[in-house]
C-alpha positions in Angstrom: -39.6 80.4 -12.9 -38.8 77.9 -10.0 -35.2 78.3 -10.5 -35.6 82.2 -10.7 -37.2 82.2 -7.5 -34.6 80.0 -5.8 -31.7 82.4 -7.1 -33.6 85.5 -5.7 -34.0 83.9 -2.2 -30.4 83.1 -2.4 -29.5 86.5 -3.2 -31.7 87.9 -0.4 -29.8 85.6 2.1 -26.5 87.1 1.2 -24.9 90.3 2.3 -23.2 92.8 0.1 -20.1 90.9 0.2 -22.0 87.7 -1.0 -21.6 85.8 2.4 -24.7 84.2 3.8 -26.6 85.7 6.5 -29.4 83.5 7.5 -29.9 79.5 7.7 -31.7 78.5 4.7 -33.0 75.4 7.0 -34.3 77.3 9.9 -33.6 81.2 9.3 -31.4 81.2 12.3 -28.4 83.5 12.5 -25.4 82.2 11.1 -22.1 82.4 13.0 -18.6 82.8 11.1 -16.4 80.1 12.3 -13.6 80.7 10.0 -13.1 82.4 6.5 -14.8 79.6 4.7 -17.3 78.1 7.4 -20.3 79.4 8.8 -22.7 77.5 11.4 -26.2 78.2 12.4 -26.6 79.1 16.1 -30.1 77.3 16.1 -29.9 74.0 14.2 -25.9 73.9 13.9 -26.1 73.1 10.4 -22.9 74.3 8.6 -22.1 76.2 5.5 -18.8 76.1 3.3 -18.0 79.2 1.5 -16.5 78.2 -1.7 -13.8 80.2 -3.5 -16.3 81.8 -5.9 -18.4 82.9 -2.9 -21.3 80.7 -3.9 -22.3 78.7 -0.6 -23.4 75.1 -0.3 -24.7 73.0 2.7 -22.2 70.4 4.0 -23.1 66.9 5.3 -21.9 67.6 8.6 -23.2 67.3 12.3 -22.4 68.8 15.5 -19.7 67.8 17.7 -22.1 66.0 20.1 -23.9 64.2 17.5 -20.8 63.0 15.6 -19.5 61.7 19.0 -22.5 59.7 19.5 -22.5 58.5 16.0 -19.0 57.4 16.4 -19.8 55.6 19.6 -22.4 53.9 17.9 -20.6 53.1 15.0 -17.5 51.8 17.1 -19.8 49.4 19.2 -21.3 48.0 16.0 -18.0 47.5 14.6 -16.7 46.0 17.8 -19.5 43.7 17.9 -19.3 42.6 14.5 -15.4 42.2 14.8 -15.9 40.1 18.0 -18.4 37.7 16.5 -16.1 37.5 13.7 -13.1 36.8 15.6 -14.7 34.1 17.6 -16.1 32.3 14.6 -12.8 32.5 13.4 -11.0 31.4 16.3 -13.6 28.7 16.8 -12.8 27.6 13.4 -9.1 27.4 14.0 -9.7 25.5 17.3 -11.8 22.9 15.6 -9.6 22.4 12.8 -6.4 22.3 15.1 -7.8 20.3 17.8 -8.4 17.3 15.4 -4.6 16.6 15.5 -2.4 15.4 18.0 0.8 17.6 19.0 3.3 15.5 16.7 0.8 15.6 13.6 0.2 19.4 13.8 3.8 19.9 13.8 4.3 17.7 10.9 1.5 19.2 9.1 2.9 22.9 9.9 6.3 21.9 8.7 5.1 20.1 5.6 2.9 23.2 4.6 4.2 26.2 6.2 1.2 27.4 7.6 -0.9 27.1 10.5 -2.3 23.8 11.1 -5.9 25.4 11.1 -5.3 26.6 7.6 -4.4 22.9 6.3 -7.6 22.1 4.2 -9.0 18.6 3.5 -7.8 19.1 -0.2 -4.1 19.6 1.3 -4.1 16.3 3.2 -5.7 14.5 0.4 -2.9 15.5 -1.9 -0.5 13.3 0.2 -0.3 10.0 -1.8 2.3 8.2 0.3 3.0 8.4 4.0 5.5 6.4 6.1 5.8 6.9 9.8 8.7 5.7 11.9 9.4 6.1 15.8 13.0 6.3 17.0 14.2 9.0 19.1 12.0 11.3 17.0 8.7 10.6 15.0 9.9 10.5 11.2 7.5 11.2 8.6 8.3 10.5 4.9 5.8 11.9 2.8 5.1 12.4 -1.1 2.5 13.7 -3.4 3.2 11.2 -6.3 1.3 8.0 -6.3 3.7 5.1 -5.9 1.7 2.6 -8.0 1.5 4.7 -11.0 4.8 6.6 -10.8 6.6 5.8 -14.2 10.0 4.8 -12.8 10.0 3.1 -9.3 13.8 3.2 -9.1 13.4 7.1 -8.8 10.2 7.4 -6.6 12.2 7.9 -3.4 13.4 11.4 -5.2 10.1 12.6 -5.0 9.6 12.1 -1.3 10.4 14.5 1.6 10.9 13.8 5.3 10.2 15.8 8.6 11.4 14.8 12.4 9.1 15.7 15.1 10.2 15.3 18.9 7.3 14.3 20.8 6.1 12.1 23.7 4.1 9.1 23.3 1.1 11.0 24.7 1.7 13.5 22.1 0.9 11.3 19.1 -2.4 10.0 18.0 -2.7 7.0 15.6 -6.2 7.9 14.8 -5.0 11.1 13.1 -4.0 8.9 9.9 -7.8 9.1 9.1 -7.7 12.4 7.7 -5.3 11.7 4.8 -8.1 10.3 2.5 -5.8 10.3 -0.6 -3.2 7.8 0.3 -2.4 5.1 -1.8 0.3 3.8 0.1 0.8 3.8 4.0 3.8 2.3 6.1 3.4 2.4 9.7 6.5 1.3 11.7 5.6 2.4 15.2 4.2 -0.5 16.7 0.8 -1.2 17.6 -0.7 -0.5 13.9 -4.0 -1.6 15.0 -4.4 1.4 17.0 -4.5 3.5 13.9 -7.7 4.6 12.0 -7.7 4.7 8.4 -10.2 7.1 6.5 -13.6 5.9 6.0 -13.4 6.7 2.3 -9.7 5.5 1.2 -8.2 4.5 -2.1 -5.3 2.7 -0.3 -3.7 -0.2 -2.5 -0.7 -0.9 -0.4 -0.1 -1.1 3.5 2.8 -2.2 5.4 3.0 -2.2 9.2 5.1 -3.3 12.2 2.9 -5.7 14.4 3.7 -4.0 18.0 1.0 -5.8 19.7 -1.6 -3.4 20.6 -2.7 -3.4 24.2 -6.1 -2.5 23.2 -7.1 -6.0 22.1 -8.7 -7.3 18.9 -7.5 -5.2 15.8 -10.1 -3.6 13.8 -7.5 -1.5 11.6 -7.9 -3.6 8.5 -11.8 -3.7 8.6 -11.8 -0.3 7.1 -9.8 -1.3 4.0 -11.1 -0.6 0.4 -11.2 -4.2 -1.3 -11.8 -2.6 -4.6 -8.4 -0.9 -4.5 -6.1 -2.7 -1.8 -3.5 -5.0 -3.7 -0.6 -5.8 -1.4 -0.2 -5.9 2.5 2.9 -6.5 4.7 2.8 -7.6 8.4 6.2 -7.2 9.6 7.9 -8.3 13.0 4.7 -10.2 14.1 6.5 -12.6 16.4 4.1 -12.0 19.3 0.9 -12.0 17.5 -1.8 -14.6 18.1 -4.7 -13.0 16.7 -4.9 -13.3 13.2 -8.7 -12.7 12.7 -7.7 -9.4 10.6 -6.6 -11.9 7.9 -10.5 -12.3 6.8 -10.3 -8.6 5.7 -7.4 -9.3 3.1 -8.5 -12.1 1.4 -8.9 -9.8 -1.9 -4.8 -8.7 -1.8 -2.8 -10.1 -4.5 0.6 -9.8 -2.9 1.3 -10.5 1.0 4.5 -10.0 2.9 4.9 -11.6 6.3 7.7 -11.7 8.7 8.6 -13.5 12.2 4.9 -14.6 12.6 4.3 -18.1 14.2 2.1 -20.2 11.7 0.4 -23.2 13.3 -1.2 -24.4 10.3 -2.2 -22.6 6.8 -5.8 -21.9 7.8 -5.3 -18.2 8.1 -4.8 -18.1 4.4 -8.1 -19.9 3.7 -10.1 -17.8 1.4 -7.2 -16.0 -0.4 -8.4 -16.8 -3.9 -6.8 -14.0 -5.5 -3.2 -14.1 -3.9 -0.4 -14.1 -6.6 2.5 -13.3 -4.2 3.4 -14.7 -0.9 6.6 -13.8 0.8 7.7 -15.4 4.3 10.6 -14.1 6.1 11.8 -16.0 9.4 8.3 -17.3 10.1 8.0 -19.9 12.8 6.7 -23.2 12.0 7.1 -26.5 14.1 9.5 -28.6 12.1 7.1 -31.7 11.9 4.6 -29.4 10.5 6.2 -27.1 8.1 6.1 -29.4 4.8 2.2 -29.5 5.5 1.9 -26.0 6.2 3.8 -25.1 3.1 1.8 -27.4 0.7 -1.4 -25.7 2.1 0.0 -22.7 0.9 1.0 -23.8 -2.6 -2.2 -25.2 -3.2 -3.7 -21.6 -3.3 -5.2 -21.1 -6.9 -3.8 -18.1 -7.9 -0.7 -18.2 -6.4 2.4 -17.6 -8.9 5.2 -16.9 -6.6 6.2 -18.2 -3.5 9.3 -17.2 -1.4 10.3 -18.3 2.0 13.6 -17.2 4.1 14.9 -18.2 7.4 15.2 -21.5 9.5 11.9 -22.9 8.6 12.8 -23.0 4.9 15.2 -25.4 5.7 13.0 -27.8 7.5 12.0 -28.7 4.0 13.9 -31.7 2.6 15.9 -31.4 -0.7 13.6 -34.4 -2.1 10.3 -32.6 -0.9 11.5 -29.2 -2.5 12.2 -31.0 -5.7 9.0 -32.6 -5.7 7.1 -29.2 -5.3 9.1 -27.9 -8.0 8.0 -30.5 -10.2 4.3 -30.4 -9.1 3.9 -26.5 -9.2 7.0 -25.1 -11.0 4.8 -24.8 -14.4 2.6 -22.3 -12.2 4.4 -21.2 -9.3 8.0 -19.8 -9.2 9.5 -21.3 -5.8 12.3 -19.6 -4.0 13.9 -20.1 -0.6 16.9 -18.6 1.2 
């Protein structure tokens, strides 16, 4: 019955040609806009006349209302977009600003994307990092673990190199702290104590050129992981007078030192786990050399001792033979 009444109302609202005459919403007069479109002169509701002449109400609004709606929508979209853009650019700035110019350029070259898009996971993927300073900063890096790589002879084949031009002010040693996955780090830029290690690190080996920092007592090695660190190299340490950092290295098993001046063996006190000691061109007073070296040979875990340079020949042939008899069954002694 309801459906029949609805059909009767629609039939009364149509002319003889089947076209609508009155607005079904307000009863206003319909004005023809084109062969298929009518609009109410009162409420502006529009009607589209389909090919079978059965009319239907479309979801259209007047031009004025459409402009207002579009304007409101545009404002909302713009506000959302601006907020999103500010958040995004803020993230980009915060992410990128962590890095100095040289490190930023290195990362963009290594990962082929904006530095802000380099994730902590990307940084943790680098296992080996060597930084050198010549005319340019030279980064040698790799994603393989040097200490677990099956073929040490072919490890270098896995490495990549990037050279970056930059002033000293464009380089920040503190940026190393973001490379949390490193197992081996080599720093040949000077002033190694200016670097900052990751708070949580798994470093097994660190080699660095002394460089004599202008910032005072070194704190670099205070952040090493005693559960993982096994070897350390302190190279070109001819000007170093402060060896307090050695207290943080007492758990290492392999130590390399070059050009340092040793006044006694006290800096090695507490190195109970040291198995290999390599001394290159270290400086000792001739009259003290035998006593210092004997103190080193007394380290309980030492298995290999190597000394090269002028100081090595301060030791007489007789003294060296005596040590070979005393320690030969426990320590392999070499001098060059």
